[in-house]
N, C-alpha and C positions, 0 to 999 in steps of 0.2 A: 317578326321576331324585337321583343322591347328590348329600349334601349340599352338596361343594364344586361342585358343578356350579352350584349358584345362585349361591353364595359369587362365581366368577369370571365369570358372566356380571357380575354386579352392579358388578364392581370393571372392568369393560371404558369404563363411563361417564366416571369420574373420571380416568381415562388420560386419555382424549381431550379433558377440560378442562383438563388438563396440557401436553397437547400444545398447544392453543392457548395459550396463557399463556406457553409457551416460545418462540412466534415472536414473540411482542410483546416476550419479555424478551431474544432473541438482536436484534432489531433499536435496542432500546435500547443490547446492550453497545459492538452496531459502531456504532453512535453516538458514542456513548462514547468508544469509540478512535478513533474520526476524529478527533473533537475533542481528544483526547488529543496526539495525533501533529500537528495541528498548531500546539498551543499549545507542544510542545516544539521546535519551528523555532524561532530567534531573529528577531525582528521585521528586523535588519537582512539577516539570508539572503532576506527575500522580495521577489520581483518585485512591485512594485506593480501592480495591473488594472491602474491605467491604461497601463502600460508595455508588456502584452500584450493584441495587435492581435486584432479577430475572428477566429473559425477560416475565416468566407469569406474575409478579405485573406491570412491565414497558416497556412494548413494544417499546414505543415511547423513545429516551433519547435525541431527536433531538430539543425537544422544550422547555417546561417550566424545565423539570428536569436538565437540563445542566444549567440554569441560575445562580444556586447558583454557580458555578463556577468560573462566569465569570463578568468583570466591568461591570457598568450600561452602559457605551458609548459601549462597545463592544455588549450588547445584544442592543444598538440601533441602528448600524453597521447592525448584521446579522438580524434584524429583518426587515432592509428597504427594500422597494421595489427598485425596479430601476430605477425610475422614481425617488424617494427622492436622493438615493444616486449621480443620473447627476449630480441633482442641487447643490450638496456641495463639485463638484469635483474642481479638482484645475489644474491649467492650466500651462502647462510645459513651461520653458522657450525658445524662439527662439536660438536655435545654430549660 
């Protein structure tokens, strides 16, 4: 057996250990990123969990439920269809 074969066979085990280490590393990185994103949201923008109903009581929070936290103009924009939005678009100045 050539010498490089035994070196190659021996080097596969440390790679497997590195793969296991990377698994926990990416989980730690993901947790840190989630926390960083959460920390970047100003406290006054957050909806207190006490105002969010249980999923059994309010399964859809994307419609009327969220309107209490939005300005009337925001509701108008988010409820508009594509045709309405394109009718109100602005034209970018020519460069």
